[in-house]
C-alpha positions, 0 to 999 in steps of 0.5 A: 903353397897358395896364391894371394889376391890383393885388391885396392879399392882406390880411395875407399877410406873409412875415416878416423886417421889419427893424424887427419887434422895435420892434413886438414881432413879431420872428420873426413870419412869416405865410407861413412859419409857415403853410407849416411848420404844414402840413408838420407836419400841423398844419393839416388840416381835417375833410373839407377841406385836409390835408398840405403847403401846396399853392400851385402857381400862387403858387409858379411866380409866385415866392412862395418866391423872394420869401420867400427860400426855395429854388426856381426861377421857373416858367412865367408868372413875371414879377418877384418880390421883397419890400418893407418898410414905411416908414410907422409902424404895421402897419395897413390904411391905412398899408399901402395908402396906401404901396402906392399911393405915399404913405407915411404921414408921421406917427404915428396915434393909438391907444387904450390897453390899459386898461378902459375904453379910450376917453376918457369925453369922447369917448363922451359926445360920441358918445352925445349926438350920436347919441341912443344909450342908451350903449355896451357893450364899451369895450376892446381885443377880437377882433371875433368874440369880443366880438360873441359875448359882448355881442351878446345884450345889445346887442340887448336894450338897444339899446346898440352894442358899441364896441371897438378893437385895436392898430390906429388904429381905433374899431370899432362892432358892432350888429345889422343888423336890431335896431339897423339898418344905416343907423343904424349907418352914421350912428353911425359917421359921427358917431364919425368926426367926434369921433375926428378930433382924436385922429388915429384912422385908421378908424371901422369899422361891424361889422354882424352878424346872428343871434339868439344867441351861437351863431349871430351872424356878421358880414356883408359890409356892413362900412363903413370911415370913413377919413381921406383920404390926405394927398396924391394917391395912384396912384389920383388920378393914374390919374384925372387922366390921364383913366382909371378906377379900379375898387375891389374890396372895401374899397379904396374905404373905405380911401381915403375914396373919393378917386380911385375911379370905381367900387366893386364888393364881394363877400361873401368872397374868392371873391366878390371874385375874381369881382368882380375878373374882372368888372371886367376885362371892363369896363376899358380901356387906362390903367385900374386895378383895385385889389382887396383880399382881406380874408378872410385877415386878418379870418377867419383871421389875427386869429382865429389860424386856421392851417388856415383861412388855409391853406385860403384861400390854396389857394382863392385860388391855384386861381383865378389861372389864370382871371385869367391867361387874361383878361390882355391882351398889355400888362397887368400884374398885381401881387400883394402884401400890406399887413402881416402877421397871423401866425395862429401869433403871440400875441394877435390883432393884425397883425404887422410883416412884409415883404410879397411882390411878384409881378408878371406878365403876357404881356410881363413878363420874369422877374427878381428885384427883390430887396428894396425899402425901401418899399411905394411902389415898387409904386405907382410901378411901376404908374404907370410901366406906365400911362405916368404921371409919376413921383410923389414917393415910391418907385421903379419896378422895371420 
């Protein structure tokens, strides 16, 4: 028996999805375009990273090979390859559920590209049930931009900011102190009930702090109110076997806290990495540590910040040897992603891309797993490693 560590580099796609054109994303390539921009000297930061993208640890674990580039496996490399998504859409729940062995069998509901975007009856129901004086926003928007634009009005009027994106989501932003964090959570719980008939995947609480548009910033107290998975996931199966699942970051929210024993959070990728390493000190044979590193997506992908994304990749890469030193002889660690969010692409939404699969551990042999047609193969591989009975979807590549 052994442990498994599953890491999702949120939005780190590697391009080439077979159905990208159906989503308007043909040619998108989060990794490839960041790498190319760095090589051209277009992703330098003042007093920060510069020049070509430097990912020595991900490179030796097979990232370029997974992306179809030239190279050779390095020391410690295990299996490497890529996967395409079977589920419809390009959002967080679909990607994570499929990684955990459960492709989404239906189409999510979405809000139209109109102003206002939300049905008037939906907003009336939420306002009536919550007692808020009304809402601001009511359109598709970048979260940071709409908070900068409407945050001061929200504080002055007591009206929270409602907005959405190309994902199946209703996001609600409000000031942690002036509106109140617990009040925001209660509002999102009310909204969750009312969007259920519309088949909306998530309602997200987006608290922020600051006093003016110049210093508003979102905090780590985000909370996702998600639809529960439609059937037992890898997480449920680990629990049913008598072992533990420790969720790092927003994993608990994504799975509606189903199949999870403990949630550990952190403010930013590096704090989340610390939380993941700490979980390795407290887990035993048969346990799963499942981590999401959200900054790639929220801070850099959606904001179309190529240089920031590159710097975040390099910071993540530098931490990998710490993880490798903590692995026990029978452990398996897997790095993957849930979708793309190409920072060089138009708009501010996710991009439909393949994702990398990098699996390593002291006893994991070096080999290519080539391209898989479902993220579910990742979950089934971890299930096989943990000695679980095969699930309904996916195929292990161990």
